[in-house]
N, C-alpha and C positions, 0 to 999 in steps of 0.2 A: 900057352899060359896065360891065365885069366889077368887081364889089366884094370888099373885101377888109377883114377887120377883124383887126388885129394887137394882142394885150394883151402889154405889155413890149415895146413897139415901140420904145421910147426906149434899152434897153438894149444891150448889146453884138451878141448876134446879131439881136435884134429890129430893129436900125436899118439893119443891113446888108440885111436882107431887106425892109423897107419903101423903101428905096432902089432895090432889083431890082424891085418889084411897082409902083412909081411909075415906072420907067425903060419897064416893058412896057404900061403905058396903064392900069393898075388905077386905080380911086377907093378911096383906100385911108383907114381910121378907124384912130387908134392911141389905145388907152388904157394909160396909165402914170403912176403916183403918183410918179414922179421919186426913189424910195427908193432904187435902185439904178441906174437909168438917166439918162440927161443929157438936156435939151433941146437943148443944143448938138449933141447927136450927129445930131438932124434939122433942123439949122438949113438945109441947102441945097434941103431939100424940103418947109420947113414951111408955104410958102405954096401947097403942091399936096395938102396932105393936111388931114384933120379931126383936130386933136388935142384928146384930152380929159385934163387932168391929174386923175387920179383913181383910187380905190382899188377894185380888182376885186371885193373883198369887200362892197361896197355893192351888194347884189343889187338893189334897185330901179332905181338908176342903169342896172347892167348890163342890166337886161330892157328899159329904155328903147332901150338900144344897139342890143341884139338885135333888136328889132321891126324894123330897118332891112332885114332878113332877106338877109345877105351871102351871096356865093356861095360864099366860103371864109373859115373862120376859123383863124386860126393862133394857139394858145394858148401864149404864152411867159413870160406872166406868172407869177414866182415869185421867193421868196427864194432865192436861189442860193447862199447860203452856209450849207455844212455846219455850220461853227462855230456860226453864229447858231442854225441848227435845234436844236442840242445846248442852247443857254443859253435858247431861247424857243421849247421844241416845239409849245405851242399856237397861239401867234401866227403861227408861221410855217406850220403846219398848216391855218390857216384861209386862206392864200393859196395853199399849195401842194396842197391837196386840196379842201377846202369850195368855193373859188370855182369851181373846174373841174366839180365834181359839179352844183353850183346852175346854172351854165351849160348842161350836157347836160341838166338836168331842164327848164330852160324851152324850150330847143328841142324837147323831147318833147312836153309841154303845149301849147303853142302850134302845135305840128306845123311848125315851120319846118324846112326839110330843106337846108341848105346842101351844094354839091356836095361838099364835103371840111371836115370839122372836124378838124383836126391837132392832136394833144398832143405836146409837148416833154417827154420824158422824158430820162433820164441812165443811163450805164454804171454810175454807183454802186449801182444795183438788184443788180448781178452780187455784190459784196462781195468777198471774200478767197478765194474758192474757188478751188482750184489750177488748174481745168480753163481751158484755152485752145486755140483762141479762143473768145472768147464767142458762142454763138449764141443767136438770140432765145430757143429753147427750152432754153438751159442753166438749170441751176439757179440760184435767187437767192438773195442773202444780203445784205437790206438792213440796215446796221449802224446807221444814224443816223435819227433821225425826216425828215431831208430826203431819204434813199433809200427809207423807208416811204412817204412820202405820194408820190413820184413813181411806186412801183410801184403802189400803190392806184389813184392817178389814170389811169393807163395802163389798168389793168382795167376801170376804171368807162368809160373811153371807147370800148373795144374790145366790153366787153358791153353797152352802151347802142347800139351798132351793131347787134349781132346781134339783141338782143331787141326795138329799137323801130325798125328800118329806117333808121337814120342812116347815113351814109358817113362812117365814122370811121377815122382811123390814129395811131398813135402811134410815135414815133421816140425811139431811145435815141443821145444825142450821145456821142462819146467825147471826145477830148481837143482842144478848140477854140482856135485863136488865130487873131489878125488885128487889123485897126485897129478902134479904138473900143473896145477891152477896156479897163476901168478898172485900173491898177495900184495904186490907193489902199489896198486892202485886201490883209492878208498872205493871204487866202483867195482871191484872185482868180487867175485862169490864170497859171501860173509864166511862159510867155513874155511877157507883158505886163510883168511884174516885172522880167524879165531884159532887157527892152527899156528900160525905164525906168532901169535901172542902167547899161546900155550909152550911152545918151544922155547921163547926168549923169555919168558916170566914176566911179559908186559901187558899193561892194560889194555882192555878190550873196549872200545865205545860201541855200545849197544844203543840204536837210534830207536824210539819209541819202547813201549813197556815190556817187550820181548813177546808179548802174547799175539802179534802177528804171525799168519799162519801160513806155511810154505810145503809144496809137495817136493820134498828132496829125494834126488835119486842119485845113486852112485855112478860113477862114470863109466864103468865096465858094464853095466845094465845098458846105459845109452848106446855104447859102441856096438854090445850084442845085437841090440834093436835095429840099429843102423843097418848094419849086415845082414838081418834077418829079413829086414822089410825090402831090403833092396834085392835079396835072392827069391823073393816070392813072386807070383805072378801079379801083385798088387800094384794097380797103375791109376794115376789120374785122383789121388786122395789124398787127404790132409790127414795126417796121424798125432795125437798127444802122446809122449813119452813122459810119464813119471810113474809113480806107483800107485796111484790111486789113494793116498793116505795123507791125511792131513795133520801136520805136526806145528805145534807152536814153535818157534824158534828157540825160546828159552829151554824149552822141553829137550831141544836137539842137541844144543848147548850142555845140558846136564848131561845127557847120553854120551856126548863125546868126551865130557871130563871123566864119566867112570872108564871108558876105553884108555883114555891116558893115565889115568889113575893120578890127575893133578886137578887142582883147582883154578878155575881161572877167574882173574881180578877183571870186574866188571863195572863201567862207568857208564850211567844209564844217561842219553841225552836226548832231544827232542826229534820227534819224527822230521824225516826230511821229505821237503816237497816232493810229489809225484810217486812216493813210495807207496805199493799196494799193501792193502792191510789183509786180505785173504787169498788163497790160492789152492787151488785143489783140481788135480787133471781128471777127468771122466777117461779112463783107458780101455772102456768095453770094445771101441773098434779095434785096438792093437792086441786087444786078447782075443778078440774072436778070429783074428787072423791065425792065432795060434802061438803069440810069443808068451815065454814065460820068464821073468827075471830071474836071475841066478843068485843075485847078492843079497839084495833088502837093505834096509837102512842100517840096521844094526851091525850086520857084518861089513858093510860098506865103511862105515865110521871105524871100525875095529882095523880093517887093513888100512885104510888111508892114515890114519895114527901110526901104525906100524910103518907104513912107508916113509912118513914126515919124519917120525924119530928116528930112521936109519940115514934118512938123505938131507937130514936138516940141516 
């Protein structure tokens, strides 16, 4: 049976990935300390997976888990809040970089050779340079400890692959939305907060004028891309994962209102420091690999609302 380890598997993207892997018949092990993820996200598959509520910074524990010699390792564990990384740079660094390097080093020392070690990075590494679209070889400008750690960890991932014969890839997520995204943090995905406000008839605070652009991508297309990349011979490369379409936030909100058949109450506020004005992925590298999204923005928004209104 094909085995997979998913760190951060109780989180938003991680839990969606676990569902898909279980559906494919994988034997899945999840490590998540539930600091950001929710056990409820995995409730439907909990009896079909091995779940460890544990911190990935506990290296001794992680080594015992890695000794199972998994076919695939998906490294999603992270403190995903940019604001948190600014407030607690070293604590978040331990999760976002040190734990990744320790895992890679253990694979090297023990000569463990998964079919793929996949590290999830972020479009945050590009920063605010004006060039668009962002190509994987575009210049980077990580502006926060979170972005610095993501960039350093993806370089470690790729270099360990090249230097020590591991099959590694790193992916840079653009703006992901969809089921199981936690809206409780003010720094969580904007569409999850919009969803919560629509469900509860609450006012939504829009920072900036709404013309800031993002490359939104539905979580199911993200998950499909992760599995697709891991199952190809692709190795020692970085891949952007987005749709390659630039959308103004206010336009996406209006599209979502149509899907919900409800109008959002919007309060405009000043832009937040560090917010990026424009974002757009160049997805040529992923497309050349043969990946095709199945959902797209409009269908993703429609299905997300259907899920939210049935589970809200």
